[in-house]
N, C-alpha and C positions, 0 to 999 in steps of 0.2 A: 437265558438271561444272561445280560450284559455283566461283565465283570468289572466291580467297584475297584478305582482306582483313587486313590487321596495324597494330596501333598498341600504344605500350606504350613505357617505357623498361627494360632490363634490367641489372642489375648481373650478370656470370655470375661465378661462383666463382674465386677466386685460381687464379692461374697455376699449373699443378701441376709445370713443372719448377723454378720459382723456389722452391715449396714444400718439395720434395725438399732441394733448397739450403741452404736457410734453416735447417733443421732439422739438417743434417750439420755445416755449419759453425758454426751456434751452439754445438753439442755440442763442437766442436773448438776453439774461441776462449777465450780467458781472461778470467774475466768474464761477466756475464749480458747475452744479447740478448734484445730486445723485438721480437717479431713480430706482428704485427696482420695479419688477412686472411687466414690460411694456410688452404688448401683441403683441407677436412674430408672425404677419400674414401678409398677402401679402400687406394688405392697407398701416398698420402702416411701413413696409420696403418701401411702395412708399414714405411717407414722408422722411423718414430717406436720401434714395437715392436723393430726391429734394434738401433737405439741402446738402447735400454733393455736388451737383452740383454746389451750390452757394457759396461754400467755408467754409460751417460750421463743424466744428470738430466732427462729429456723429461716434460712434464708432459701432462695431457689434452689433446688437441688443442682449440684455443677460438678465439673470434675475436679475443683479445687472451692473447697467452702469455709466458711469461720462460724462455729456456731457459739452465740455469746451467753454463755450458761446464767442461770438466775437462781443457781445454790439447790441444795436438796430440798428445801421447803418454800421454794421461790414460786411454783407453780401457782396459778388463779383460777378460782372457780369458774367453768366454762358457761358462757352464754348461752350456748345451744349446744346438741349431741354429739358426740365423738364420732365419728363417720369413720369406720375402719374397712371400709372396702370388702374386698376379700381376704384381708389378711389376718389368720388366727395367729401369727407374732405380735401383733399390732397390739391384738384385744387383750391377750392374755398378761403380756409384758407391763402394758399402760395400766392394766386392771392392778395390777399389784403396786405400782407407783402411785393410783388416783386412790387406792383403800389406804394409804398413808398420810390424805392430806385431808383436811378437817372441811371437807366440802362435798356434793355431790355431783355423781359424773352418770350420764347415760350412754351409753355403748350398743351401736349400731351397724350395722354390716349388708352387704349384699344377701341376697337368697342363700346363695352358696353356705356361706359363713355362719349366716343364722340357722344354719341348720348343724351346725356343729357343736360338739358338749362343752360346756364351760363348768360344769359341776366339780370338775377335777381342780381348779384354781378357787372356785366358791368356798369349798370346805376350808383350806388352809385359811384363805383369808379371812373367813369367816370367825374362825378360832382365834385368829390374833386380834381379832374385836372388830372388824369391819362389817357393814352389812350388805348383802349382794339379794338383788330381788328379780325376779326371772317372771316376763309375763306370760312365756308358754314353755313348757318341758324346763331344759334347761341351756337355751341357746338364747342369742340375741334377738330383742332387745334384753341388756343386761343394766341394771341401775346399780352403781357401788356408792355406799354413803360409808364414805372413808371417817378417818378418825386417828387417835392416839394408840398405837398397838402394841400389842405386848412379844415377847419373846416365844418361839415356838421352836420344838423339834419334831419335824414331821418326816413321818416314812411315807414316800408317794405310792407305796406297793406295786410300783411300774418304772419307766424309763422315759421322763418325759421335760426336755431342757426348758419348755416354755413353763411349765409349770415349777421348776427348780428356780428359773429365773422369775417368775412372779414373785416368790417367797424372798428369795434375797434382794429385790428391790424393794418390797415392801420393808424389809429389816433395814435397808440402808437409809432411807429414807425416814424410816420412825427412829433410827437411832439406837435397834435392840437386836441382839444377836439371835441369829438364827440358824438353826442347823438342819439339813435336809437328807434323808436317805434313800435311795433309791435300788431298785431290784437290780439294774445293772447301769454302769454309768453312762450316764447319755451326754449331748455336747457340751462342752466347757467354755463357749465364747465369752459368756457374760464372766465367768469366774476370772478367767484369762485379762479381760479388759479391766475388770475393778482393782486388778491387784496392779497392772500398768498405772492405774490412775492412784494408787496410795493406798487400796483397801485393804486390810488385814481377810484374806480369803484363802480356807486351808482345804484342798481337797485330801481326803484318804479314802483311797480305793471308790467305793460307792458314796461317801458320804462328804457332804461340804459343810464347812461352819463359817460364816461371816460374824466379825465382829463389829460392834459400832463404831463409828466415824463419824464427826463432826462435819468434814468438807471432803468434797471430791476435787483430785485436780484434775484441771484442762489436760487433755490429750493431743498429740500431733501424730495423727493418725495414716497411713497409707493404707486403706483398704484392698487387701490381696483379693486375686481372682477367686471366683465361688467352685467349688470343687465338683458342687452337684451339677454345676453347668458344664464343666470339663468332663464331666462323665460321658455326656453326650458323644463328644469327641473321642474320647478314650476307647469308648464301644465302638464307634466307626472305624477308627484305625485298627485296631483289631480284627475286625469283621471284612477289612478289604481285603482285593486279592494281590495288590501291590502299593508300593507308595507308603509314607510314613506321614504323620501329624506331629507339630509339638506344640505344646501347651502351657505358655509363660507366666508365672508370677501367681501359681495356684497354691493356696491354703493347702499346707499339707497335715494339720491338725490331726493327731491320731484318732480322737474321736469323729471326725468325719471320712478317713480314709476307708471305711467298710469296702465301698465298691470297687477301689483299686487293689485292695489286698484278695477280695474274692475274684476278682478276672485274672491276678496274678496265678491262683490256685488255679482255676480252669485252664492257664497256657498261656495268659496273655503274656507278651513281652513289653512290660512296662519300664521305663527307666527313669530316675529320678537325678536331677543335677543340679547344682548351685544352690544347695538348700542352705537356706539360712532362719534368723528367726527376727521378726519385725512387729512391734506392738504387742509382744507376748505370744504369736502365732509362728508356726514351723511355716515357710514358703520355698518354693522351687519350682523349677522346668521339668514339665514330664515331656516325654519320646515314646511313642508307640507305633507299632507296625502289624502289618498282618500276622495271624497267630492261628494255630489249630487248637480250638477250645474243647475242654472236655465237660462233662455233666457234672452238677452241682446239687447239694444240697443244703439248704438254709435254716439253721436253727433260731430259736426263740433267742438266746445268747447273742447270738452275729447281728439280729435285728436293728439294733439302736445305732451302731455306726453305718447304716447303708437304708435307714427306711425310706428316704425320699428317692433311692436311685432303685428300688424293687420292680415299679413296673419297667423300667428300662433292662433290668437284667432279666425279666420275662421275654424282652423283645431280641435281647442278645441271642437266648436259648432258641428262641422260634427260628433265629436267620441263621445261626450255626447249625442248626439241625442237633443239639444235644437236650438232655432231659434235666429238667429244674425242679426241684421241690422247695416250697417254702413255707415253714411252720412258725408259729409265735407272731405273726405281724397281724394282727386282731385292728392294729392301731390304724391300718390302710383304710380300714372301713367309714373313718369319721375323717377322711383328709378332705382336700376342694373336693371329691367325687368318693362315691364307694371305689378306692382304687382297686380293690380284687374284683368286683363285680364289674368294672369296667373294661379293666385290662383283658380279663377273660374273655369278655365278649366281645372285643374287637380284635383278639386273635383269632377267635372261631370266624367271627365275620369275613377274614382274608384267607380262611382254610387251615389255619394252624392247629395243633391237636392241643388244645388247653382245659383245665376243668377246675372250677373252686373249692375250697378247703375251707372249713369254716374261720379259719385262723390264718389262711395262706391262697396258694394255687399251686398247680402243677403242670408243668410243659412238658409234652412227650413227644419224642424224637418224630418227626412224619414229614410231610407235604412240605416242600420249600420254597413250591414254584408258587408265592403267596401274592394276592390280588384283592382289590376292591376298595371301600371307602369304610374310614372309622371316625366314630363320633368320638371324640375327648371326655364330652361332657363338661367342656369348660375348663379342664382340666391341663395347665400349663404342660406339667411333667408328662402326662401321656401323652398330649400331640407331640412333644419331641422326642419320645419314646418313638413312636410310631415313624416319626419322620427319619428315624435311625434306620428303622426296619426296612421302611419302604427303600431307602436310597442302598442298603446291604443287600437287596432282593429283587433289584431293576427298576424302582423308581413307579411301580404300577399301584401302589396305597396312595390312598387320596387321605388327607385328613381335613375334616369340616372341622370350621373356626378356628382357622390358623393363626389368627390374633390374638389369640388367648395367650400365647406365650410373652406376653409382655407383661405379666405379673412378676417375670423372673427374668427374662431374656428378651429384650426389645429387638435386637438385629440377629435373632438365632437363624432365621431362614436366609439371610444375606450371607453369613459366615456359612454354612451348610453349603449354599452354592457355590461358595469362592472355594472351597477344599476339595469338592469335588466335580469340578468344572474340568 
């Protein structure tokens, strides 16, 4: 097995979560919002398309763009269904916005998105006074009959930034106070951007409260690099036999840094430098090199801050020949794929020792001479996770449907080739 050497500097694409919110809040603001470094991916394009269908002036996605805000209640009734593609973020956040407008919106998505549950947003939005209808089960197509909403104090009984954001956006547009309590604190990009745009939003532990505001200020925003995308190269650098990698302009929001924290606990040498605050978000440069990694156990408490990186963490364990156990991650079963089943099946397909748990998975040290073909089932994060596993173990793993990475990282394969050549 050839020893992996890495070298180079990578500026991964703009953060996907922040890019969605920049478009949505820019469209709802008064005045022109200037956005630079937005992620040009299929999911973000879905949000742009939905906003255009609702009458917002969203230009073509570009490195530098201006969004002409229509105001908090300035969206118009859609003449056709809102096409969300594969984007759960688009669907759930825009459902909160649509629920606060006095018109009807029909949300549609691709086959994968249509299987993902929407009941978690339907319950609080219905309580606030909207009416949501499903044609089958609790997935898409979904019709939202909006209106004037009332205040809410909602316990999500889980940790979901999308559910929290749907409620916050519904309250923002309706001009009512909302309070959301979570089991553990989820990503807080919505709250940070709202505060940067003049909204009174208060975080207190696992609870967030938004107070009414008539207008939303425009924003001037440089979107930082996505930590979930940077994670693939942090993993690659840690698994390499020699060399080092530098990741620039990475969003270091504490609610998104779980993967980096866990990798450090496992023994990875990750250094952060030039850390500053921009647009309410911590941003900095990461440097990582070869590391001797150790076994790890992930509990439910750890999951919210690294939910998207758990498939990658499983591949890191398999490549490093260490044990990993993940519990409390049942949310993975309702992502772009059943990520627990998909990761475990593919690890076993290439010769790793992995097992499903009801709410997680287990990787056991064993064969590190891995090879074969994996099917990510159209899931971008699983495709990239197995690309890292392949590079780290001799490039004998073939990933089917590699183009699915375009959902979040269109140039992933080029960047991977460049730093491992």
